[in-house]
FIZADO-117793 format. One record per residue (C-alpha): residue in three letters; x, y, z. Coordinates in nm, 2 decimals, always signed. Example, Ala and Ser with C-alpha at 12.3 -4.5 7.8 and 13.67 -1.06 7.14 Angstrom:
BEGIN
SITE_res_px_py_pz
SITE_ALA_+1.23_-0.45_+0.78
SITE_SER_+1.37_-0.11_+0.71
***
This chain:
BEGIN
SITE_res_px_py_pz
SITE_MET_+0.71_+0.92_+1.65
SITE_LYS_+0.74_+0.54_+1.58
SITE_ASN_+0.45_+0.38_+1.40
SITE_LEU_+0.40_+0.07_+1.61
SITE_LYS_+0.04_+0.04_+1.49
SITE_MET_+0.16_-0.01_+1.13
SITE_LYS_+0.43_-0.25_+1.24
SITE_SER_+0.19_-0.45_+1.45
SITE_ALA_-0.07_-0.47_+1.17
SITE_ARG_+0.20_-0.59_+0.93
SITE_ALA_+0.33_-0.85_+1.18
SITE_ALA_-0.03_-0.97_+1.25
SITE_MET_-0.06_-1.05_+0.87
SITE_ASP_+0.28_-1.23_+0.89
SITE_MET_+0.41_-0.99_+0.63
SITE_SER_+0.77_-0.88_+0.61
SITE_GLN_+0.88_-0.52_+0.55
SITE_GLN_+0.99_-0.63_+0.20
SITE_GLU_+0.66_-0.79_+0.12
SITE_LEU_+0.47_-0.48_+0.22
SITE_ALA_+0.71_-0.26_+0.03
SITE_ASP_+0.67_-0.47_-0.29
SITE_ARG_+0.29_-0.46_-0.26
SITE_VAL_+0.28_-0.08_-0.23
SITE_GLY_+0.57_-0.01_-0.47
SITE_VAL_+0.83_+0.14_-0.24
SITE_SER_+1.16_+0.01_-0.10
SITE_ARG_+1.19_-0.19_+0.22
SITE_GLN_+1.39_+0.10_+0.36
SITE_THR_+1.09_+0.33_+0.32
SITE_ILE_+0.87_+0.09_+0.52
SITE_ASN_+1.14_+0.07_+0.78
SITE_GLN_+1.17_+0.45_+0.80
SITE_ILE_+0.79_+0.49_+0.84
SITE_GLU_+0.78_+0.23_+1.12
SITE_LYS_+1.08_+0.40_+1.29
SITE_GLY_+0.92_+0.74_+1.26
SITE_ASP_+1.20_+0.88_+1.04
SITE_TYR_+0.98_+0.93_+0.74
SITE_ASN_+0.64_+1.09_+0.69
SITE_PRO_+0.47_+0.91_+0.40
SITE_THR_+0.25_+1.08_+0.14
SITE_ILE_-0.13_+1.04_+0.18
SITE_ARG_-0.12_+0.82_-0.13
SITE_LEU_+0.13_+0.59_+0.03
SITE_CYS_-0.06_+0.59_+0.36
SITE_VAL_-0.38_+0.49_+0.17
SITE_ALA_-0.20_+0.21_-0.02
SITE_ILE_-0.05_+0.07_+0.31
SITE_CYS_-0.40_+0.08_+0.47
SITE_ARG_-0.55_-0.11_+0.18
SITE_ILE_-0.29_-0.38_+0.20
SITE_LEU_-0.31_-0.41_+0.58
SITE_GLY_-0.69_-0.39_+0.59
SITE_LYS_-0.69_-0.09_+0.82
SITE_THR_-0.82_+0.27_+0.81
SITE_LEU_-0.60_+0.58_+0.80
SITE_ASP_-0.72_+0.66_+1.16
SITE_GLU_-0.62_+0.31_+1.28
SITE_LEU_-0.26_+0.33_+1.14
SITE_PHE_-0.16_+0.69_+1.11
SITE_TRP_-0.37_+0.91_+1.34
SITE_PRO_-0.18_+0.97_+1.67
SITE_GLU_-0.34_+0.88_+1.99
SITE_ARG_-0.46_+1.17_+2.20
SITE_GLU_-0.25_+1.18_+2.52
SITE_ASP_-0.53_+1.32_+2.73
SITE_ALA_-0.77_+1.04_+2.62
SITE_ALA_-0.59_+0.80_+2.84
SITE_ASP_-0.66_+1.03_+3.14
SITE_GLY_-1.03_+1.02_+3.07
SITE_ASP_-1.04_+1.38_+2.96
SITE_SER_-1.25_+1.48_+2.65
***
């Protein structure tokens, strides 16, 4: 599943994939693969990304519940 929330948060900070990668210590390709949904990052990497982007794990990495949009609990 694509991580559009991470991509959006990064873009909102006017940060390139390379800048985020440099700050968390991975390659630009890793950031690209996370955003495309081709790579599941470790929890450490998730936490590092969240710290840089000023978001929580839930905000960036927790999938939306499909039934929440329907009003079901």
